[in-house]
Structure formats: C-alpha cells, structure tokens
C-alpha positions, -999 to +999 in steps of 0.1 A: -149-524-092-123-497-091-097-493-116-064-474-107-052-445-131-012-450-132+016-428-144+023-447-177+056-456-189+074-422-201+101-434-224+139-444-220+153-427-189+125-408-180+112-418-147+093-389-133+066-365-143+048-335-129+009-333-127+003-300-152-036-299-149-066-322-140-090-321-168-118-337-145-127-331-113-133-356-083-166-370-086-172-364-122-184-392-146-162-400-175-164-422-207-137-444-218-110-425-237-118-392-219-086-374-211-083-371-174-050-353-165-021-334-182+017-348-172+044-327-180+078-345-186+114-334-191+108-343-229+072-339-237+039-332-223+012-360-225-024-368-214-035-399-194-069-409-205-095-431-190-094-468-202-131-474-193-162-456-183-169-447-149-169-422-118-137-403-109-138-411-071-104-401-058-077-379-070-043-390-054-020-361-064-028-323-069-015-301-097+022-295-096+029-327-077+058-347-091+050-382-096+070-415-107+062-441-134+036-466-119+023-442-091-016-441-088-028-409-100-064-413-092-091-439-088-121-447-114-150-465-098-183-481-114-212-459-115-236-462-083-260-487-103-233-511-108-230-503-146-204-484-161-210-449-163-223-435-201-214-404-217-243-379-216-260-374-248-266-337-255-301-324-260-312-317-294-318-281-298-345-269-320-340-239-340-370-215-343-382-202-373-357-176-389-367-147-411-356-146-445-321-130-448-313-133-413-277-142-404-270-170-381-238-169-359-215-200-355-219-221-322-193-207-298-163-231-294-168-249-328-137-251-350-125-271-379-088-257-370-061-282-363-052-282-324-034-303-300-057-320-273-043-300-245-051-268-268-086-279-271-090-284-236-075-248-227-098-232-252-129-249-237-118-240-202-109-204-212-140-198-237-115-192-265-125-197-302-101-219-317-106-203-351-095-168-336-063-181-323-031-177-343-005-202-345+028-198-365+031-235-369-005-241-383-016-263-356-028-244-324-009-255-292-018-248-255+007-218-257-013-202-285-044-204-265-030-190-234-017-162-253-046-154-272-068-153-238-042-129-221-058-096-217-045-070-240-028-040-221-048-009-219-036+026-219-048+047-188-063+080-194-045+107-174-066+121-146-078+155-149-060+182-130-075+206-105-072+243-115-043+259-096-051+287-073-034+323-079-006+329-059+015+356-050+049+359-070+080+345-050+115+353-053+134+330-078+151+301-066+182+282-076+177+257-104+174+221-094+178+188-113+145+175-128+132+146-110+130+112-131+099+092-124+110+057-108+105+030-136+084-001-127+106-027-109+083-056-111+093-094-106+076-126-112+083-158-098+073-193-113+081-228-108+106-241-132+087-264-159+097-301-158+117-299-191+137-269-180+146-283-147+156-315-162+178-298-187+194-277-159+200-309-141+214-330-169+237-303-182+253-298-148+258-335-144+273-338-178+300-313-165+305-330-131+305-368-143+327-364-178+360-350-187+346-326-212+370-308-235+362-290-269+383-288-299+377-262-329+384-261-366+371-239-394+357-253-427+354-237-459+317-239-472+324-228-509+322-262-524+289-273-505+270-238-514+280-243-549+268-277-551+235-265-536+232-236-559+236-260-588+212-288-578+187-272-556+159-269-584+164-302-596+167-316-561+135-297-550+114-311-581+126-345-575+121-349-537+099-321-527+121-305-502+154-283-504+187-293-499+200-277-467+234-275-447+224-298-419+222-329-444+257-326-455+270-325-419+250-356-408+266-375-437+300-360-429+296-368-393+285-405-400+318-409-422+339-395-396+320-417-368+329-447-390+367-437-390+367-429-352+344-455-337+349-445-298+333-412-307+301-437-315+303-452-282+293-446-244+307-459-210+286-481-191+302-488-156+337-500-166+327-513-200+327-493-232+298-500-253+305-489-290+276-486-314+276-500-350+248-481-359+244-443-364+212-428-347+221-389-352+201-366-328+194-331-339+190-305-314+161-283-317+152-253-299+114-253-289+094-228-269+094-250-237+131-258-240+156-277-263+146-311-274+168-335-292+148-358-318+167-387-333+172-397-370+173-435-367+198-453-389+209-422-406+236-438-425+211-458-446+193-425-455+198-403-485+202-365-485+165-361-493+153-386-464+177-366-438+162-334-451+125-346-446+133-360-412+148-325-400+118-304-414+094-329-398+111-329-364+114-289-363+078-285-373+066-311-346+089-296-320+070-262-326+035-280-325+044-298-293+037-332-312+069-351-307+068-383-293+086-400-266+098-426-292+113-394-314+136-384-284+148-419-273+184-429-277+209-412-301+245-422-307+260-386-315+242-353-315+245-323-338+235-288-326+236-257-350+238-224-333+244-209-365+206-205-372+205-181-344+237-160-354+262-179-330+298-174-344+314-197-319+305-218-290+313-251-269+283-274-269+278-296-238+275-333-240+242-351-243+249-380-218+254-409-222+271-398-256+307-390-257+307-365-286+285-334-300+291-316-331+283-278-329+278-258-361+277-221-365+271-192-387+285-189-420+303-158-425+327-144-451+363-140-440+396-132-456+418-165-459+450-175-474+449-196-503+474-206-526+495-175-517+465-151-522+442-137-497+406-142-509+371-138-494+355-173-484+322-184-467+338-200-436+322-219-407+337-225-373+331-261-360+333-272-324+334-309-310+331-314-274+340-348-263+344-370-233+383-373-226+376-405-205+369-423-239+381-401-266+417-389-268+425-353-282+441-368-309+410-387-323+390-355-316+411-334-337+413-359-364+375-364-364+371-327-371+398-327-398+380-356-414+345-336-413+364-308-429+376-328-456+342-341-463+326-308-466+354-288-487+352-317-512+317-335-509+328-361-534+348-379-508+314-388-493+304-405-523+337-421-531+338-436-494+303-447-491 
C-alpha cells in the first residue's frame, strides 16, 4: 500500500512553499516520525515527517522547486515483504579493555546541546559536533551549523622571488605614478529565500493596492523614563522581567485604537470589517528577514504579560522556533526602528491592516517648555495608514492620543 506525502497546511494566507532540502533519498527506508524534507515558507521553515514506516519509493519535487499546499511531495510504499519498514537497530559495540588512566574520547556527533531539528540534520550531514557550535541565542540553528562548517580563510605565504641578475646602469627615467594593484571584484549570485521573496512581493503590493500616507509627531519620553527608573527594581522582582518601552506603546496604541476604531479594521471587497479585539503585531528583525509575531488579546494583558510575550518572540525569532500560529492575523502592527538607531522612517503597511505605528530612537533635543528652552528625551512617531479607510484627521488625532498617553501615563490607568 502506498501513502502520499503532501505539503501540509502552512497557516493563514500561506499557500506556497519551497523544497529546501531532502533529508532522505529515494529508496531509503524510513520509520514513522522520521523527517523527510525541509520546506521553506515566507514565514518559517518546517520539516515534513513520515506518518508511518515504509520505503521512500518516489520523490515528486526536487530541491528548489516551489510547491503548493496539498501537492504530493513523495510516495511512501510498504517494504517488499508487505510489512512496514522498521527502524534499524544499531549494533552494540564492545569496548576493549582500556589501560588504567587512559582517556576515552567522546563519540563524534553526540551532544546534549539544545538545537533545532534542521540544525541536527545539518550537523550530521556536515560532520559537525553540536557541542563545538557557538550560538548567540543558546539554541543552535541551521545557520549556526553552516557558519561553523565554513572553512576559515587561510593566509597565502608569499612566493619566493628569484635572485635578480646584475644589469648595467641605465639612464634615469622620468618618474611615473605608482601602479595600484587591482582589488578583488567578485560577485555572488543566489536565489532569494522564500521569506525574502514574499517580503519583497507583499511590500510592493502594499504600495500598489493601498492609498498609503504617513503622518508624524514627536513625544516627550520623560514621564515614561522616570516611571521606569522608579519602578524597575520592584517590577523585575515581582514579575521576573524588566519593564521596557514597547509595553507602554502597546497599551497606548490599544487606547488609541479604541478611540479610533477604523484604524483597527480592514477592507474586504466593498465591506469594512472592524475588529473589536486587539491582536497587536510586533515586527522583529530575524536573520532570514522580518517577521511579525502577534500578541493575542493584548488589551487583556498587563505590562508584565506584554513584556514577557515580546521577549519570548524576540528569542524564538533568533532561534528560528516561531510557529505559524505565532504569525497569524494581527489587527495593528508596531515596528521599532529605534533599536537600530533610526531617527525617523515611514513604515510600510502590513496588509490587510490599515495602520502601522513606527517607533524611533530616543534622543536628547532642545524643546520649548513654559517659555524656557530645556533638554528632553524625545522620540519621533510615525503612523502609516490606508487613506481609503482612514482620513487624515483621524490619523493625526490617533498619534496625538498616543502622545497624550505616553507623556502622562496615568491617563492609560484612568481610561482603562
């Protein structure tokens, strides 16, 4: 009996994937649960495993092929004797007598280090010890293994020069400009990853399909920074996480969305769908490209819950362990270019959402206050919006509302 291995459901709005790597070859015996192939999608990479034991009799799509949800990737057959293939039990190795004091070396490839499944497969294929792989996140990813396997550049020793023959003295010549050796002018060419290609396509679509405009304002961060300084130790002691800037803006954005519902809506055909829940997307820059994990029902969460969610998303984005469920939906997005030093930018909409808030670097600037010039920590805010649904008046007032909440955080408590 044969079983088709198909492209699984990839999540909301994701209908296509790319075959990144086959982990088994045609004709291989596999056990139930063995990973067969790595798929690359616009959001995450995932493995497709065998749901039963058998023989991988046919591979339908080669590495690099684009496939759609439901397409057949491969065919799994029962073994020749009619029974399902079983996993091979490794032979037990007998250890010879070891002289007293001798040192036993660890078995190559064995490791207790945390690693993603794709990292383990890459380490096995490249004969890399996971213990020796460095990972900034603490969980080894496929990229960490590939980096560790790359050969280190070696310096070339200069070739010995032949002794010069004695020549008769020549007449002096006019000085010439020294010759500058030509530098290396190499190029590399590689196919876009599925995520990068999708980011490129969706960003262009956002500008072609939406009437996108951006409005700006600036906010004095003094009150928030003083509140954080006063409460940070007690907050960390109670909740086990620091209180950051992002949670204040998530709370402020929710208050502003409640005041201006069209910015928490989307256009479907000739209808406007207004969301009465608040799923806030937080843009995170990962190695493979930007991802936007979503904080569900953020209006029901406290500052600590929001901070914990943001920290968890950032860590898993670097580890490559975000799931499709983490990235689904979202009614409004916040992106913080300030963590990279951006002073001002115009964020691009994340369709079908009609609003995105851009945060930027906090910088000391001279501002007029009560007739005096004072130095204050200031931040520029940017709201990009779809003018088909959101009027300029609403967009400006939305930013003003956020400014009010941030400059006087007590309003967020008083207005609930």
